TORLUM-296282 format. One record per atom (N, C-alpha, C): residue in one letter; x, y, z. Coordinates in pm, whole numbers, plus 50000, padded with zeros to 5 digits. Layout:
N
aXYZ
...
! end
This chain:
289
m865454044625568
m867154047925477
m866694035925377
h867354044325233
h867634032125122
h869154037525081
y869504031725013
y870954030324949
y871384033924777
v871814043524773
v871934046924592
v873134045324551
e873544043624445
e875224046324363
e875054056724291
a875784065224379
a875834080724308
a876424081124203
k876504089924098
k877274090923959
k878334103624030
g878394112424100
g879164122724151
g879164125924307
i880114134124333
i880274134424436
i880034150024531
l881724157324441
l881874170324477
l880784177124363
s880654188824431
s879834201824367
s880924210724295
s880664217124178
s881564227724114
s882314237324222
s881804239124353
s882404242524480
s882864238224558
n883054225724521
n883994214324617
n882934211224761
g881454212624717
g880944209724842
g880334193324853
m879864186324926
m879404170624896
m878364170125016
n877454160524978
n876454158425075
n876614140225094
v876804132225154
v876874121625121
v875234112025191
y874394124325231
y873094118925243
y872144126425170
r871164122025149
r869804134225129
r869064131925184
g868434136325232
g867224135925327
g867344139225486
c866844137225557
c866924145925721
c866194139125797
s866464138225948
s865474131226029
s865274139426134
h866254154626152
h866064165826259
h864784167526247
g863904171326199
g862074178426169
g862474191026203
c863194204226220
c863024209526168
c862254218326111
i861254225026200
i859604227426143
i860094241125953
y861024248725967
y861884252425835
y862604250925757
c862894241425745
c864014233125675
c863684234625539
d864454241625455
d864224245825329
d864554237325177
s865574222525269
s865774211625183
s864484205825167
r863974210725249
r862354204825183
r861894210125044
s861914218424987
s861524225324889
s861924215724748
t860514216924717
t860284209224599
t861564208624476
c862154224024445
c862844224624377
c864574218524367
y864364210624468
y865274205624534
y865534190424464
q864324182224376
q863524175824349
q863964162524402
m863854157924529
m863954152124606
m863154139824594
n863594128924512
n862204115524459
n862014108524550
h861354111724673
h861994101424808
h861424106824892
l860974103225025
l860514111325128
l861184117625223
f860934127725224
f862684131525277
f863224129325444
e862384122625502
e862514112825603
e863394101125535
d862834094925464
d863574080225412
d865044085025328
i866084089625425
i867514092525390
i868054084525301
e868664086725193
e869184084225052
e870594086125092
v870984073825111
v872804071825151
v873084065925038
k874354077924991
k875224070324869
k876464061024942
v876284050724902
v877224039624951
v878424042324900
n878654044924762
n880114046324691
n880814060524715
a880134070224808
a880554083324873
a882214081124855
t882264075824953
t884094075924969
t885014071624839
t884304063124769
t885074057724655
t885584070624530
l884224077024533
l884204084824438
l885024096624485
l884814100624657
l885554112524685
l886854109724688
e887684096824707
e888874093824695
e889474101024526
s888674093824451
s889464095424300
s888624110024268
k888174116324310
k888674133524320
k889574141124369
l890104138124530
l890454137424572
l892164139324483
r892114126224447
r893944121224400
r893834130124244
s892484132524208
s892404137624053
s892504150724039
k892494158924159
k893024171824170
k893964179724146
r894314188724042
r895944197124059
r896534199924197
k895594205524289
k896244210024385
k894724214224513
p895324211624671
p894134209324718
p893524222324740
c891994217724815
c891544229224839
c890634224124920
m889754235124960
m888544230325090
m887424222025060
i887094211425125
i885734203825103
i884934203925209
g883744211025150
g882624217125224
g881384203325252
t880724200225377
t879824190525383
t878574197725489
g877224194825415
g876324199425503
g875684214825470
s876374220225369
s874984229825255
s873554224125287
m873194211525216
m871834206625229
m871384195425290
c872464189125379
c871344177725469
c872714177525528
d872494172825660
d873444174525746
d874514161125801
p875754159425795
p876464149525750
p876624138225897
y875714144225977
y875894138726161
y874554134926149
l874074128826078
l872104121926111
l872674112326210
p871914108926268
p872104098726368
p872594083926282
l872004080226171
l872254066526123
l874014070626070
e874774081726078
e875824082326107
e876774074326130
k876244076726316
k876894068226409
k877484054226382
n876484046626301
n877074034126254
n877524031426106
l877204041426005
l877554040925912
l879044045125890
s879054054225969
s880794060925949
s881254065925819
i880094071825705
i880334076725580
i881144091425582
t880834100625659
t881194114025664
t882664109825760
r882934100625847
r884344098325925
r885004096025791
k884494083625709
k885614077825603
k885994089425550
c885034098025510
c885754111925368
c886274120725487
l886424123125584
l887254129025676
l888404128525648
e888844114125686
e890114107425665
e890704107925550
l889864106125437
l890294110525308
l890654126525297
i890014133725327
i890564144125328
i892034148625422
y891704141725536
y892964142525614
y894124138825556
q894024127025443
q895294116025406
q895734122825288
y894794131525207
y895254137925091
y895734154325074
g895404155825254
g895904175125276
g895194177725259
y893684178325200
y892784188325165
y892314195025317
g891344208825324
g890794212725429
g889434211925425
a889044209125528
a887104209625570
a886214219225628
t885424221525579
t884624230825647
t883064221725682
v882894219925770
v881444210325850
v880734217025876
h879064217325836
h878164222525912
h877094210125942
t876824214526059
t875974201926142
t875264209326244
k874114204026275
k873484208126469
k873614198126556
s874344187526486
s874464171926604
s875644172926676
t875524166226770
t876744166626847
t877484155926834
l877294147426754
l877544133926697
l879264140626621
i879374151326596
i880184157726551
i881404156326626
l881484154926728
l882374150926844
l883154138226874
r881974128526802
r883114116026793
r884294119226698
d884304128226626
d885584125626485
d886224142126541
i886094144526647
i887064155826719
i888084160226690
e888984149526744
e890464144926752
e890384144526584
l889974140526495
l890614140726340
l890364154326294
l889024163426301
l888844174126277
l890394182426328
k890654179626469
k891924187026523
k893164184526406
k892974172526343
k894334167426299
k894144176626173
i892554172526087
i892924182325957
i892944196425983
n893184204226101
n893154218026133
n894684220226134
e895214212826214
e896574212726206
e897634209026073
k896724204026023
k897534199625886
k897034209625788
t895914212825757
t895604224825696
t894894233425742
k893344227825730
k892574241625772
k891094228725841
c890524235925945
c889074228325909
c888324239426023
v887184241325948
v886404251526025
v884684240626067
v884594246926169
v882944237926232
v882124249426206
q880984246726161
q880014255526092
q878594247026251
m877964253226264
m876784250926360
m875844262226372
t874604254626341
t873354268426347
t872604271726487
l872584279826509
l872064281126630
l870534289126629
t869664286726688
t867924293826599
t867944298626761
t867714293326855
t866804293926947
t867504292327087
y867874299827218
y867884302827288
y867314294427425
d865894295927368
d864684288527486
d864974274027459
e865174264427532
e865194251727506
e864324242327468
k862934252627531
k861614245027520
k861004247027393
l861564257827342
l860884268427209
l861774254427111
c863104251627185
c864334245727049
c863764231027005
r863114226627102
r862744214527134
r861644209827015
i860584221227009
i859404223426938
i859924226526777
i860774234126743
i861014241526618
i862294229526539
e862874224926633
e863794215226608
e864634203926666
p862734194526681
p862734185526744
p863434174026792
n864404169026647
n864684156026681
n866234157526708
v866534168226694
v868494172826660
v868634174226842
a870194177426846
a870894182726988
a870404198427017
s869794202227147
s869714215627212
s870754227027159
t870404238927172
t871044246427174
t872164244227237
k871654239527392
k873144242627496
k873994233027428
e873314219827350
e874564210227377
e875034213627256
r874564223727166
r875534224327052
r876374235327116
l876244246427181
l877054254227243
l878264244627328
e877964235327383
e878974221927403
e880094217627290
v879594216627165
v880274215027003
v881444224127022
l880714238027048
l881144247826991
l882364255227085
m882474244227222
m883074249027361
m884134238327335
k884384226627253
k885104219027240
k886134219727157
c885444226627030
c886174230926952
c886774245126969
k886784252727070
k887574261827146
k888864256527171
e888514243527240
e889424241727330
e890254231927263
y890054227027105
y890884224527000
y891564231826927
n891134246026948
n891354254226835
n891104254526733
i890044245926702
i889564246526531
i888184259226568
p888574266326434
p887884278826432
p886614273526405
t885104281926455
t883924279126428
t882824293626357
v881764290226293
v881424297026267
v879854295526270
v878974303426348
v877554299826381
v876814303326291
w875304298726248
w874954306826152
w873344306026206
l873274324326234
l872144325826310
l870654324526232
s870364316626220
s869214315326088
s868314301526096
p867344299926044
p866334309326093
p865914319326193
i865274333226157
i864454336526292
i863294343126220
l862684336426290
l860994327026275
l859814341126323
p859714354626209
p858384361526262
p857404354126379
y857374364626490
y856254357726592
y856684348126650
i857964342126650
i858294328126730
i859384332126778
n860774335226682
n862084334926789
n863004346826775
d861894357226707
d862494370826664
d862484382526777
t862884376526928
t862924385327002
t864344388427006
l864474403427120
l865464407027112
l865944397827253
d865484392927358
d866184383427461
d866634372627366
n865654365827279
n866544354027198
n867924357927161
l867964369527085
l868914372726997
l870254371527102
k869734380627206
k871054383827313
k871654369627381
g870444360627370
g871464345527445
g872134337427322
i871364340927189
i872054331527099
i873754343027111
l873484354027088
l874914359727099
l876114362227164
n875444356927339
n876104359627441
n877074340427473
y875914332727398
y876364320227337
y877814318827257
c877954330627208
c878864329927084
c879874335127098
k879974345427209
k880844353227243
k881764342627370
e880804333327410
e881514326527528
e882554316327442
a882064308927314
a882444302527255
a883754305327158
n883284319427166
n884804324927080
n884754321326938
v883554320926882
v883394324526757
v884174327626632
y884014325626518
y884984333926428
y883844343126390
g883104341226356
g882194345026265
g880534342326311
i879814348826253
i878164345926283
i877524347126113
i876724341126063
i875984338025918
i874694345325977
y874024357125919
y872634362225944
y872684369025870
f871314363025801
f870754373025667
f869674379125693
g869744382525829
g868644393625869
g867504382625961
a866274393026013
a865384384426098
a864564381426011
g864294367825976
g863414356325866
g863484346225846
l862564340925740
l863054330325685
l862784332525547
t862924320125474
t862314320225338
t861264308225321
l860924310925216
l859374300925227
l859214297425093
r859034283325018
r858704284024892
r858434270024887
e857484263924756
e856534253824749
e857264241424809
g856894232824907
g857334221525007
g857834225525092
n858604232225094
n858734240525263
n857664242225332
r857224253025249
r856064259025285
r854964255225356
e854314244325289
e853754234225363
e853934225125418
y854874220825463
y855504216125604
y855434224725742
f856334239325688
f856294245525787
f854804252025816
y853684253525743
y852334258225794
y851944244125859
q852084233325826
q851454224325901
q852014224226043
k853014227526074
k853404225726165
k853244236626270
l853084247626245
l852374261726316
l850834256826342
d849674250726247
d849034246926282
d849144239426465
e850314227026411
e850264219026550
e850474223826663
h851604235726632
h852264241126770
h851944254026836
f851434264026690
f851234278326721
f849864281926669
p848834275726721
p847664282026651
p847134292226631
g846584298726472
g846264304326441
g847584318126393
l848484312826401
l849754317426338
l850044318526201
k849454307326148
k850184307325986
k848704315325923
e847294319225988
e846704327625937
e847114339425940
i848594345025997
i848894359626056
i850194358225915
y850614349125910
y851624346525833
y850874347925671
q849624340425637
q849094341625512
q848674352225465
k848074358625569
k847544379925539
k849074387925540
r849814384525625
r851064393625586
r851674388325471
y852274376425467
y853184375925386
y852674369425249
g851404365525248
g851354357625101
g851824347525103
l851814348224902
l853124334924892
l854564342424891
s855084349924954
s855934357224921
s857244344724954
y858524349924890
y859844342324928
y860494348525047
e860554356025059
e861454359125166
e860274370125269
i860564360925414
i859894368425473
i859864370825604
i860094384025603
i860754393625700
i860024393225835
s860764393125949
s860174397226046
s859794413126098
p859154420826156
p858694429426189
p859364435526250
h860244427226328
h861514434326452
h862574436926353
h863304428726239
h864094426226190
h865104438526155
n864794454826198
n865714466126197
n865874465326327
e865114461626469
e866104464726576
e867084456826603
l866524441126558
l867314430526569
l868954432526482
s868434437926391
s869914435926310
s870654444626400
l870154461826392
l870944468826504
l871914463626586
y871104455526660
y871954448226792
y872974440026769
f872534431026673
f873544419326619
f874694427926545
y874744439026489
y875744440626368
y876824446926518
n875954457726597
n876744466026717
n877584456926783
f876854443526801
f877264435226921
f878714423126881
c878574426326729
c880044417926640
c880904427226661
k880384440226655
k881534450126665
k882174447826727
e881534451226807
e881844453826947
e882724441526992
h882664429727022
h883134415127023
h884404410026932
h884194416426817
h885224416826687
h884744398726644
i883524398026600
i883344388226543
i882974393326397
v883054382426327
v883204385126149
v881924387426155
s881144394326098
s879664393026052
s879164398625882
n880304397625788
n880314401125654
n880214389325611
i879144384925533
i878574372925496
i879634369825351
d879934381325294
d881204378525107
d882734373025240
e882824379625324
e884044377625400
e883724364925483
l882584359725556
l882724343925586
l882944336125487
f882284335525356
f882134325225297
f883854326325199
s884024338925162
s885484336725149
s886314331625264
y886174329625348
y887354324525474
y886834309725470
m885414305825444
m885384293925463
m885864282725320
h886134291525205
h886634284525109
h887954289725078
e888614296325112
e889974297525168
e890864286325180
f891884280025069
f892654269925134
f894224281625154
p894194275425321
p895554278925334
p896794279125285
d897494287425252
d899114285225246
d899594283825338
i899934262825301
i900614260025427
i901274261925510
k902924268825436
k903864273725511
k903604286525639
e902364294225580
e902324305825599
e901034299325762
y900424290025718
y899324284325813
y899724276025913
e901164273325897
e902064265225980
e902354271526143
q902694285526068
q903694296826165
q902314299526233
l901244302226181
l900164309526298
l899724299326342
q899574284926317
q899094275426445
q899804277626543
l901024277326541
l902314280326615
l901674291726773
f901104299826754
f900824311926812
f899394315426860
! end
């Protein structure tokens, strides 16, 4: 971990990352890609010590409130957040100034702030996003070794359901020859149904690989799935998009399931929903029902 004084905190689409780097150890992580120009070891987390000061200045200067997102690149609830509480302080500012929030994580540490997230949702709007990739708990510990298990993430979704906080699940990535099975998909989708998620973001059965994350991914394949790297190299070469041979079967089941259980699966619709700041009067009326 190291500290920096950041020059800015919000992107043009009002997203923020108070940390850069990650300790989760997910074998497929795209944020390792060299195109993001992270000039330090990925596990040496960069902490933006002035994040709250920068955020408050931005929130005070905006002409009208909007949704503020966090977690698109690096998880806002890394273990060090337990002591630093920078994410929490940012959420407190979002609540104080009447903005909305959408938070993407794989960590149960978000439950520490569940009351605050509830308050934001009651005042404006809050959406919790959770990544689910693997129904098999043993496999989860291999491909996502240092983060909450899938069942623990389900507990977060269930708590959000209890608190009437809408949730969106990222069903991504689906790794060819690893978790691209119908049983895995069914297990995750049944969790989503149980938690009454608003929507599921699904880019198809596969993943993306590019310089930086490809090398790390292949290193982990050699470590945990001997021989699989060679299959990937032969089938996909240096392709950016890695599509599972079971893509069509899995996608058909996915879309039929979502339609049957009234779960939003249109990606454009879901991103619009998460970015759309509500009409406060209308939103207050909806919260009553």
